[in-house]
Backbone as a ProteinNet text record, in pm:
[ID]
protein_1_A
[PRIMARY]
MTPTQVYRFPPLLEGILIKRYKRFMADIELASGDIITAHCPNTGPMTGVCHINGRVMVSQSNNPKRKLAYTWELAEVNDNGPTWVGVNTALPNRVIQAALTEHIFEQLGPYDTIKREVPYGTKSRIDFLLTTDKRPIYIEVKNYTWAQGRLCLFPDTVTTRGQKHLREMTALLPDARAVMLYFINRGDCDQFAPGDNADPDYGQLLRSAIAAGIEVLPCRFEISPTSINYIGQAKLMV
[TERTIARY]
1204.3	1200.4	1082.1	1089.5	979.7	863.2	741.8	626.7	609.1	577.5	556	412.8	336.6	197.7	191.7	117.4	105.1	-39.9	-134.6	-275.9	-354.2	-451.6	-539.8	-683.3	-751.5	-890	-982.7	-1094	-1200.4	-1258.8	-1344.7	-1405	-1474.8	-1440.4	-1497.7	-1595.2	-1690.1	-1790.4	-1763.2	-1772.1	-1747	-1875.4	-1859.7	-1974.2	-1933.3	-2031.8	-2011.5	-2060.2	-1978	-2015.3	-2123.7	-2234.3	-2342.2	-2323.1	-2301.1	-2272.6	-2216	-2140.6	-2093.4	-2158.9	-2207.9	-2277.5	-2267.7	-2291.3	-2282.4	-2148.9	-2045	-1908.5	-1891.3	-1983.1	-1964.1	-2051.1	-2119.8	-2211.7	-2187.1	-2207.1	-2190.9	-2293.9	-2364.8	-2457.1	-2381.3	-2394.3	-2316.1	-2406.8	-2393.1	-2464.1	-2371.4	-2407.3	-2325.6	-2336.5	-2241.6	-2243.4	-2371.2	-2434	-2559.2	-2677.4	-2657.8	-2765.4	-2829.9	-2801.6	-2855.1	-2787.8	-2865.3	-2810.8	-2806.8	-2687.6	-2667.4	-2610	-2625.1	-2559.3	-2447.4	-2325	-2207.1	-2150.8	-2088.2	-2015.1	-1889	-1862.4	-1740.7	-1643.8	-1545.7	-1454.6	-1341.1	-1377	-1277.7	-1339.9	-1286.5	-1344.4	-1290.4	-1186.2	-1123.1	-1197.2	-1145.4	-1210.4	-1191.8	-1099.8	-1073	-1042.2	-955.9	-920.3	-865.7	-925.5	-878.6	-911.4	-987.2	-1017.4	-1165.6	-1246.9	-1392	-1450.1	-1474.6	-1522.8	-1661.2	-1759.8	-1893.7	-1887	-1953	-1953.6	-1822	-1732.3	-1608	-1626.2	-1536.5	-1540.2	-1495.7	-1563	-1529.2	-1540.9	-1486.8	-1499.1	-1548.9	-1640.1	-1692.8	-1682	-1669.9	-1677.3	-1815.1	-1852.4	-1984.1	-1967.6	-2039.4	-2036.1	-2169.2	-2161.7	-2282.1	-2321	-2254.4	-2282	-2419.5	-2518	-2653	-2659.1	-2555.1	-2554.6	-2507.3	-2451.9	-2405.3	-2521.9	-2511.9	-2615.2	-2609.9	-2486.5	-2466.7	-2383.6	-2432.7	-2365.2	-2241.7	-2234.3	-2125.5	-2026.8	-1900.2	-1794.7	-1722.1	-1708.5	-1634.2	-1485.4	-1419.6	-1279.3	-1184	-1219.1	-1128.6	-1200	-1121.7	-1170.6	-1068.4	-1116.1	-1024.9	-1001.8	-874.9	-838.5	-761	-745.6	-677.3	-571.9	-510.3	-408.5	-289.3	-246.4	-131.8	-168.4	-290.5	-344.6	-431.9	-517.7	-608.6	-533.4	-570.4	-503.4	-605.9	-598.3	-684.3	-621.7	-706	-662.5	-741.1	-673.1	-741.2	-806.3	-933.8	-1004.8	-1044.2	-1023.1	-1059.7	-946.8	-963	-855.7	-834.9	-920.9	-900.5	-797.8	-764.3	-675.6	-526.3	-474.4	-329.2	-258.7	-312.4	-243	-239.5	-344.5	-343.3	-237.5	-225.5	-125.3	15.2	36.2	168.4	205.4	110.5	140.9	186.2	118.6	159.2	299	328.2	460	568.3	538.2	635.1	661	557.4	572.9	667.7	662.6	749.2	882.9	906.4	1032.1	1061.4	960	973.5	1053.7	1045.6	1110.9	1255.2	1347.2	1487.6	1543.6	1486.9	1538.3	1525.6	1436.5	1415.6	1522.3	1592.7	1691.4	1623.8	1700.5	1644.1	1561.9	1458.1	1377.7	1318.3	1278.3	1236.1	1084.4	1018.4	874.4	803.4	674.2	589.1	472.4	456.8	343.9	259.5	127.3	36.6	-29	-58.4	-137.2	-77.8	50.6	119	109	65.5	54.2	189.9	187.4	306.3	259	350	314	203.2	116.6	4	-125.6	-170.2	-293.9	-292.3	-177.1	-163.4	-124.9	-142.1	-99.1	-21.4	94.6	175.2	118.5	120.2	65	141.8	275.7	358.1	482.8	517.9	641.8	721	840.7	927.8	1037.4	1059.6	1167.4	1289.7	1405.7	1532.6	1630.9	1751.5	1854.4	1922.4	1876.1	1927.2	1810.2	1793.4	1683.6	1551.7	1440.8	1310.7	1277.4	1189.1	1149.9	1000.7	966	826.8	787	673.9	628.9	487.7	472.7	342.2	306.6	189.9	147.6	49	73.7	-17.4	-56.5	-185.6	-238	-270.4	-238.8	-273.1	-286.7	-365.9	-398.5	-394.4	-372.7	-374.4	-250	-268.2	-154.9	-162.1	-44.5	-28	74.5	24.2	112.5	160.3	290.6	347.3	395.6	358.4	393.7	274.7	293.2	186.9	210.6	101.8	111.1	30.1	85.5	13.2	41.7	-63.3	-204.5	-277.3	-408.1	-488.9	-585.9	-569.9	-647.4	-570.1	-607.8	-538.8	-557.6	-447.4	-453.1	-380.4	-455.2	-394.3	-348.3	-419	-378.1	-242.8	-226.7	-99.5	13.8	-13.6	87.6	130	31.7	59	148.3	120.4	200.6	345.4	367.8	504.6	580.2	513.3	579	612.7	517.5	539.3	644.3	648	750.3	889	899.5	1028.6	1077.5	984.8	1022	1079	1058.2	1111.8	1262.7	1313.4	1456	1538.1	1661.2	1733.6	1723.1	1639.5	1632.7	1569.8	1493.7	1429.8	1441.8	1422.1	1407.6	1261.3	1236.9	1100.5	1082.9	986	968	826.9	819.6	693.4	682	586.6	567	443.8	467.7	359.3	317.1	192.8	136.9	76.8	149.5	101.6	4.7	-124.6	-229.3	-268.2	-166.9	-184.5	-47.3	-45.5	82.8	142.9	77.8	124.9	210.9	244.3	325.2	459.1	567.8	699.8	775.2	703.6	762.2	666.3	721	638.8	685	588.2	617.9	504.2	530.8	421	326.4	196.9	96.5	91.1	189.9	202.1	81.8	21	-94.7	-214.2	-224.6	-336.3	-309.3	-185.9	-150.2	-3.4	27	166.7	234.7	158.7	218.6	270	195	239.9	370	376.4	497.9	618.6	600.9	711.9	753.6	655.5	686	757.5	716.2	780.6	926.5	952.9	1091.2	1176.8	1120.4	1193.5	1218.3	1118.4	1131.9	1241.7	1247.3	1352.3	1489.4	1500.5	1628	1668.2	1569.8	1597.5	1633.7	1604.9	1642	1529.2	1409	1299.3	1323.3	1293.1	1308	1173.5	1180.1	1059.7	1067.3	964.6	954.1	827.9	841.2	725.4	710.1	620.7	609.2	504.4	544.1	455.3	384	254.1	175.1	94	101.6	24	-108.3	-217.9	-350.4	-419.5	-479.4	-558.6	-685.9	-784.6	-907.4	-887.6	-767	-741	-643.4	-550.1	-444.8	-380.2	-300.3	-214.5	-71	12.7	152.2	245.9	348.1	451	549.2	576	662.3	780.1	812.8	932.2	905.3	1012	1006.5	994.5	915.1	908.4	1025.4	1059.5	1164.2	1108.4	1180.4	1136.9	1172.8	1070.8	1089.9	1051.5	1150.1	1121	1214.7
5713	5571.1	5541.2	5428.6	5385.9	5339.7	5391.1	5347.9	5196.6	5138.8	4995.2	4969.6	4901.6	4873.5	4771.9	4807.2	4717.3	4679.3	4744.2	4710.9	4753.9	4672	4706.7	4710.5	4821.8	4837.7	4753.1	4709	4656	4772.8	4747.6	4859.9	4957.9	5086.7	5190.5	5276.2	5334.8	5423.2	5566.1	5659.2	5799.9	5867.4	5964.3	6040.4	6173.5	6243	6372.4	6358.8	6404.1	6395.8	6497.6	6450.4	6539.2	6576.1	6475.2	6502.3	6378.1	6400.9	6294.7	6316.4	6207.3	6223.2	6094.8	6108.5	5996.3	5923.5	5995.6	5946.9	5839.3	5743.7	5627.7	5627.4	5736.7	5737.2	5859.5	5840.5	5950.6	5935.1	6043.3	6044.6	6094.2	6020.6	6047.4	6037.3	6134.1	6127.4	6067.3	5952.1	5885.1	5955.3	5924.6	5984.2	5948	5836	5793.3	5880.7	5961.7	6042.5	5981.8	5854.2	5787.9	5843.8	5859.6	5902	5780.5	5751.3	5633.6	5675.7	5588.9	5607.7	5505.6	5553.5	5467.4	5461.8	5350	5337.9	5422.7	5502.7	5583.9	5514.9	5442	5364.9	5450.6	5560.5	5653.2	5724.2	5698.8	5755.2	5894.7	5938	6065.6	6184.3	6304.5	6426	6445.2	6370.1	6381	6525.5	6589.1	6729.1	6752.7	6847	6884.1	6785.7	6680.2	6575.6	6565.9	6591.9	6578.4	6709.2	6713.5	6835.1	6810.9	6882.7	6873.8	6917.3	6843	6862.9	6821.6	6759.8	6710.9	6574.8	6543.5	6413.6	6302.9	6190.7	6075.4	5949.3	5840.2	5709.1	5610.2	5522.5	5422	5283.7	5182	5043.5	4989.6	4882.1	4822.3	4674.9	4630.2	4489.9	4422.9	4296.2	4217.4	4130.3	4152.6	4074	4114.4	4023.3	4060.4	4086.9	4046.3	4065.2	4205	4277.8	4412.8	4508.6	4598.2	4700.1	4801.4	4840.1	4935.2	4868	4872.1	4802	4876.4	5007.7	5088.9	5128.7	5142.7	5189.1	5306	5414.2	5530.6	5497.3	5503.4	5464.5	5582.3	5676.9	5786	5920.5	6025.3	6162.6	6243.3	6335.3	6420.1	6550.9	6591.6	6720.9	6800.8	6929.8	7016.7	7103.5	7055	7133.4	7164.1	7064.4	7080.2	7037.1	7067	7014.6	6893.8	6852.5	6740.7	6615.3	6562.2	6445.4	6356.7	6226.8	6132.6	6094.3	6088.4	6054.1	5932.3	5836.2	5719.4	5750.5	5717.7	5746.1	5619.2	5503.1	5376.5	5332.6	5352.6	5323	5172.9	5089.4	4945.3	4895.7	4977.9	4933.8	4939.9	5043.2	5055.7	4931.3	4865.3	4747.5	4634.4	4621.8	4521.6	4556.2	4684.1	4728.8	4705	4738.8	4720.4	4573.1	4486.4	4343.4	4296.5	4343.9	4306.7	4359.1	4483.1	4540.8	4466.8	4427.3	4352.1	4214.4	4152.2	4021.5	4030.2	4143.3	4164	4228.2	4252.4	4311.8	4444	4529.9	4656.5	4760.6	4756.5	4860.5	4819.3	4872.9	4835.7	4873.7	4977.5	5025	4919.5	4823.9	4722.6	4614	4599.4	4493.7	4357.4	4249.5	4115	4070.8	3992.1	3932.1	3802.5	3716.6	3581.5	3564.6	3606.7	3585.5	3715.4	3719.5	3834.5	3785.9	3845.1	3811.4	3936.3	3918.7	4031.6	4025.6	4144.9	4158.7	4078.5	4094.8	4024.8	4108.4	4048.4	4125.5	4180.1	4301.8	4363.3	4477.6	4533.9	4649.1	4615.5	4714.4	4699.2	4688.5	4565.4	4537.7	4599	4597.3	4646.4	4530.5	4553.4	4458.6	4533.1	4481.5	4544.7	4506.7	4600.3	4571.8	4460.3	4469.6	4367	4339.5	4213	4171.7	4089.3	4136.3	4067.2	3995.9	3869.8	3795.8	3794.8	3806.2	3805.6	3719.3	3704.9	3630.5	3718.4	3842.4	3935.5	3982.7	4110.5	4162.6	4156.7	4127.3	4135	4279.7	4296.8	4429.8	4448.1	4542.2	4575.6	4694.7	4683	4789.4	4832.9	4959.7	5019.9	5107.4	5084.3	5157.2	5267	5387.3	5499.4	5557.6	5556.7	5612.2	5760.5	5843.4	5984.5	6053.3	6161.8	6232.3	6385.1	6435.4	6580.2	6643.9	6747.6	6811.6	6962.8	7023	7167.4	7185.8	7219.8	7221.7	7080.5	7063.4	6930.6	6861.5	6918.5	6861.8	6785.4	6654.7	6574.3	6564.5	6572.7	6583.8	6473.9	6421.3	6324.9	6356.3	6357.6	6333	6462.5	6448.9	6568.6	6595.1	6520.3	6540.9	6476.5	6505.3	6445.5	6294.3	6219.7	6074.7	6016.7	5993.5	5931.6	5790.1	5722.4	5588	5593.4	5693	5708.2	5740.9	5822.5	5854.3	5727.3	5644.8	5518.7	5428.2	5423.1	5339	5386.4	5516.6	5567.8	5528.8	5537.7	5498.6	5349.7	5268.7	5124.1	5083	5149.5	5118.8	5155.5	5268.7	5310.3	5209.9	5152	5054.2	4925.7	4901.1	4781.2	4790.8	4912	4934.7	4898.9	4850.9	4820.6	4673.9	4595.4	4452.4	4423.2	4518.7	4502.6	4633	4623.9	4744.2	4786.1	4914.1	4966.7	5067.1	5041.7	5122.5	5180.8	5312.4	5380.7	5401.3	5333.3	5343.8	5431.3	5549.8	5644.7	5630	5590.2	5562.6	5691.4	5757.4	5881.6	5843.8	5859.7	5806.8	5905.8	5965.5	6061.7	6083.8	6108	6114	6251.3	6356.2	6492.5	6549.8	6470.6	6520.4	6447.1	6522.9	6461.2	6493.9	6549.9	6577.6	6531.3	6493.8	6450.1	6516.4	6555.3	6612.3	6576.8	6576.9	6556.9	6676.3	6649.3	6755.3	6824.7	6908.6	6972.6	7058.8	7123.8	7208.1	7126.8	7002.5	6916.8	6843.1	6796.3	6720	6744.1	6852.3	6884.4	6775.9	6705.2	6598.7	6485.5	6454.3	6349.3	6390.5	6516	6563.5	6554.7	6592.8	6585.9	6440.9	6352.1	6211	6150.5	6188.4	6134.7	6178	6303.1	6350.3	6280.4	6259.1	6187.3	6042.2	5981.8	5843.2	5830.1	5926.1	5924.5	5937.2	6025.4	6043.1	5915.8	5837.6	5713.6	5599.3	5613.7	5509.6	5451.4	5503.3	5455.8	5500.7	5412.9	5443.3	5491.4	5588.3	5643.4	5623.3	5559.6	5542.5	5613.9	5736.2	5805.6	5762.6	5668.3	5603.7	5671.5	5708.3	5779.1	5679.2	5701.3	5617	5704.6	5670.1	5739.1	5664.2	5737.7	5677.2	5712.3	5612.7	5636	5553.1	5577.1	5497.4	5350.3	5313.6	5173.6	5105.2	5180.2	5113.3	5204.8	5142.6	5212.7	5174.9	5276.2	5253.7	5313.8	5238.9	5290.9	5375.2	5498.9	5590	5641.2	5573.1	5606.8	5674.6	5729	5787.7	5940	5994.9	6140.9	6187.9	6315	6373.6	6397.8	6352.2	6366	6504.7	6579.6	6716.5	6719.9	6703.7	6704.6	6800.7
-7342.1	-7371.9	-7464	-7532.7	-7618.3	-7531.1	-7554.3	-7473.2	-7478.1	-7361.9	-7350.6	-7307.3	-7389.4	-7353.3	-7240.4	-7134.6	-7020	-6991	-7058.9	-7038.9	-7162.5	-7199.3	-7310.2	-7260.4	-7287.1	-7245.4	-7332.7	-7275.9	-7361.5	-7440.6	-7538.6	-7613.6	-7519.5	-7531.3	-7445.9	-7524.3	-7451.9	-7510.5	-7466.3	-7559.6	-7527.9	-7482.5	-7391.2	-7345.2	-7285.8	-7229.8	-7163.9	-7020.1	-6925.2	-6784.1	-6751.5	-6698.7	-6654	-6508.4	-6422	-6281.3	-6214.7	-6107.8	-6020.7	-5885.1	-5822.2	-5695.2	-5614.2	-5483.9	-5390.2	-5401.8	-5442.9	-5456.5	-5562.7	-5567.8	-5653.7	-5779	-5808.8	-5922.2	-6010.4	-6140.8	-6235.3	-6346.3	-6376.5	-6489.2	-6611.8	-6721.4	-6842.4	-6964.5	-7054.3	-7181.3	-7285.6	-7336.7	-7436.9	-7571.4	-7660.1	-7793.4	-7867.8	-7830	-7892.3	-7851.2	-7744.5	-7690	-7567.5	-7540.6	-7421.6	-7296.3	-7189.3	-7060.5	-6969.5	-6918.2	-6833.7	-6698.3	-6600.1	-6471	-6461.6	-6441.4	-6436.4	-6295.7	-6264	-6138.2	-6147.6	-6044.9	-6037.5	-5941.8	-5991.8	-5906.9	-5851.9	-5787.1	-5734.1	-5613.4	-5495.1	-5372.8	-5340.4	-5411.7	-5380.2	-5439.3	-5414.7	-5466.3	-5616.4	-5678	-5822	-5860.8	-5782.4	-5802.6	-5943	-6014.8	-6146.5	-6256.2	-6223.6	-6321	-6349.7	-6247.9	-6260.2	-6315.6	-6446.3	-6511.6	-6571.1	-6521.1	-6579	-6724.9	-6811.5	-6956.6	-7023.1	-6946.6	-7003.1	-7069.3	-7162.7	-7230	-7135.3	-7140.6	-7058.3	-7142.5	-7089.7	-7151	-7046	-7085.9	-6994.4	-7057.4	-6971.2	-7016.3	-6981.8	-7048.7	-7027.6	-6994.3	-6891.6	-6849.8	-6881.4	-6918.9	-6944.8	-6825.7	-6712.2	-6592	-6535.1	-6535	-6487.6	-6337.5	-6263.3	-6118.4	-6077.5	-6171.9	-6140.6	-6127.8	-6029.3	-6011.9	-6124.8	-6164.5	-6273.3	-6382.2	-6503.3	-6612.7	-6663.5	-6635.9	-6689.5	-6579.8	-6619	-6528.5	-6593.4	-6519.5	-6568.2	-6564.6	-6680.7	-6691.2	-6710.1	-6797.2	-6834.1	-6832.6	-6808.5	-6819.7	-6897.6	-6978.3	-7054.7	-6980.2	-6971.4	-6913.1	-7017.9	-6992.7	-7089.9	-7022.9	-6915.5	-6845.7	-6935.5	-7012.5	-7101.6	-7243.2	-7283.9	-7407.7	-7375.5	-7467.2	-7439.5	-7395.9	-7279.3	-7223.3	-7155.2	-7179.8	-7109.7	-6976.9	-6874	-6738.5	-6691.7	-6631.1	-6577.9	-6444.4	-6428.8	-6303.9	-6229.2	-6288.6	-6224.9	-6132.4	-6002.4	-5907.3	-5885.2	-5944.5	-5934.5	-6035.7	-6134.9	-6242.1	-6210.8	-6142.5	-6127.9	-6075	-5973.9	-5922.2	-6024.7	-6105.6	-6211.3	-6315.6	-6347.1	-6444.1	-6389.5	-6262.8	-6203.3	-6196.1	-6164.9	-6163.8	-6301.6	-6406.1	-6541.7	-6572.2	-6528.4	-6552.4	-6475	-6350.7	-6271.5	-6333.1	-6385.2	-6448.4	-6568.1	-6637.7	-6754.2	-6716.3	-6587.3	-6538	-6609.7	-6617.8	-6689.6	-6611.2	-6478.7	-6397.4	-6365.7	-6442.8	-6427.2	-6290.9	-6228.6	-6100.4	-5989.5	-6008.2	-5905.2	-5907.9	-6021	-6031.9	-6046.7	-6035.6	-6052.3	-5931.1	-5957.4	-5850.1	-5903.7	-5810.6	-5848.7	-5849.7	-5743.9	-5734.2	-5697.4	-5728.9	-5699.2	-5614.3	-5495.3	-5409.1	-5386.7	-5374.6	-5354.7	-5218.1	-5165.2	-5042	-4926.3	-4903.8	-4795.2	-4667.3	-4554.9	-4430	-4384.2	-4331.9	-4272	-4184.2	-4107.1	-4024	-3925.8	-3902.2	-3809.5	-3888.5	-3908.1	-3981.7	-4121.7	-4185	-4322	-4413.7	-4543	-4644.3	-4751.4	-4784.5	-4888.4	-5024.3	-5118.3	-5250.3	-5320.1	-5315.8	-5380.3	-5296.1	-5286.1	-5221	-5322.1	-5354.2	-5447.7	-5369.4	-5401.8	-5336.3	-5427.5	-5364.4	-5436.6	-5359.7	-5413.7	-5340.5	-5236.8	-5227.1	-5126	-5040	-5026.1	-4944.6	-5020.3	-4952.9	-5019.6	-5053	-5150.3	-5195.2	-5169.6	-5082.3	-5054	-5140.6	-5210.1	-5299.9	-5263.3	-5231	-5205.4	-5325.1	-5385.4	-5504.5	-5465.5	-5514.8	-5493.2	-5628.6	-5657	-5780.9	-5761.2	-5861.4	-5846.2	-5981.1	-5980.4	-6104.5	-6090.4	-5969	-5947.3	-6007.3	-6088.3	-6154.5	-6145.9	-6142.4	-6158.3	-6269.3	-6388.4	-6504.3	-6533.4	-6543.8	-6569.9	-6442.3	-6328.8	-6199.1	-6143.8	-6119.8	-6061.2	-5910.9	-5833.1	-5687.9	-5619.5	-5511.3	-5428.1	-5282	-5198.1	-5225.7	-5258.9	-5294.8	-5320.4	-5206.1	-5097.1	-4975.2	-4860	-4737.6	-4622.8	-4625.3	-4610.9	-4612.5	-4491.2	-4385.4	-4266.7	-4298.8	-4389.1	-4431	-4502.6	-4590.2	-4660.1	-4564.8	-4462.6	-4362.4	-4287	-4253.3	-4183.7	-4268.8	-4397.9	-4486.6	-4491.4	-4493.6	-4495.7	-4369.1	-4255.9	-4130.3	-4130.2	-4176.4	-4175.7	-4278.1	-4391.4	-4491.1	-4439.8	-4371.6	-4316.1	-4212.7	-4137.3	-4034.3	-4093	-4220.3	-4285.2	-4306.8	-4313.1	-4337.1	-4214	-4228.5	-4353.1	-4395.8	-4326.2	-4355.6	-4490.8	-4544.1	-4674	-4751.3	-4882.1	-4962.4	-4957.5	-4941.7	-4934.9	-5048.5	-5135.1	-5256.1	-5260	-5269.8	-5294.3	-5444.9	-5506	-5650.7	-5675.5	-5726.7	-5754	-5900.5	-5919.1	-6051.1	-6106.4	-6197.5	-6257.8	-6368.8	-6341.7	-6428.6	-6538.9	-6598.5	-6707.8	-6770.8	-6901.1	-6969.9	-6986.1	-6935.7	-6961.3	-6850.2	-6748.4	-6636.4	-6632.3	-6621.3	-6616.8	-6488	-6389.4	-6258.9	-6149.9	-6034.5	-5921.8	-5793.2	-5708.9	-5577.6	-5482.6	-5352.5	-5257.2	-5258.5	-5236.8	-5236.9	-5102.4	-5075.9	-4944.6	-4909.8	-5008.4	-4979.1	-4932.7	-4980.9	-4943	-4812.8	-4793.3	-4673.2	-4639.9	-4566.8	-4535	-4452	-4368.1	-4287.1	-4375.8	-4480.6	-4571.8	-4640.2	-4685.6	-4749.8	-4658.5	-4532.5	-4437.3	-4413.5	-4400.5	-4378.8	-4499.2	-4619.7	-4738.8	-4746.4	-4718.5	-4722.9	-4617.1	-4499.4	-4393.7	-4434.8	-4499.5	-4543.9	-4649.5	-4741.7	-4843.6	-4779.3	-4682.5	-4611.9	-4538.6	-4493.8	-4421.3	-4514.8	-4644.3	-4739.4	-4822.1	-4805.7	-4890.4	-5034.6	-5129	-5270.6	-5326.8	-5416.2	-5477.7	-5628.8	-5683.5	-5827.8	-5876.8	-5929.4	-5986.3	-6132.6	-6155.7	-6286.5	-6373.4	-6494.5	-6587.1	-6677.7	-6692.6	-6781.6	-6876.4	-7003.1	-7106.8	-7123.3	-7109.6	-7112.4	-7243.6	-7307.8	-7427.7	-7417.7	-7503.7	-7498.5	-7535	-7577	-7611.5	-7518.3	-7456.9	-7380.6	-7277.2	-7189.9	-7094.3	-7127	-7149.6	-7187.2	-7082.8	-7044.8	-6954	-7033.8	-6986.7	-7061.6	-6979.2	-6868.6	-6793.1	-6659.8	-6601.4	-6469	-6475.7	-6386.6	-6371.1	-6283.6	-6296.2	-6211.7	-6071.9	-5971	-5832.5	-5781.3	-5735.1	-5686.5	-5538.8	-5450.1	-5306.4	-5235.9
[MASK]
++++++++++++++++++++++++++++++++++++++++++++++++++++++++++++++++++++++++++++++++++++++++++++++++++++++++++++++++++++++++++++++++++++++++++++++++++++++++++++++++++++++++++++++++++++++++++++++++++++++++++++++++++++++++++++++++++++++++++++++

């Protein structure tokens, strides 16, 4: 399909990653030669993405109330040739909201309204709830970047929270449609599978959920230093 732009970055600065530490901090040498400390908006292990001396991109904020003026946005990997990967986990839901507003995902069919963070399950909130003239559509968004060749895998570590979401989404059936939307935050992968080596329980739960009627949308996004473009669905390998 023709790439569809769904997000545009503010001007980004290029640099080299020196180190990541305390989960939320990264020291980066900018192209100017300045060494800065940037906020790392990613709590996960960043398997295969966090490369010392690798190229990165950061944004800069002028907000005087921020502790750190810079935010780490992108990292370059070379699994299938040079590819930019999004590392800011705060962005995917904003991107998906923009895509839903434009009705980009044909698999969802028609819907009337989009609601965010609606309570459901046991002390959980669904990322998006779409209302229709038929069954409501619950959408849980999962961002991921771990790849083996052109196969992208989720999760890259044990996620009891993710397991809980699968159980709660399955419980919505058949009164509602339940959709797991996997945000592939890199453009070089065209296949998706559960990360069984990292969390075999999650993989088993996902396969059971699919058998029960949960829908899976593994959405591919091409990342560049200027924009995020939707490039279609990955092949589901379960």
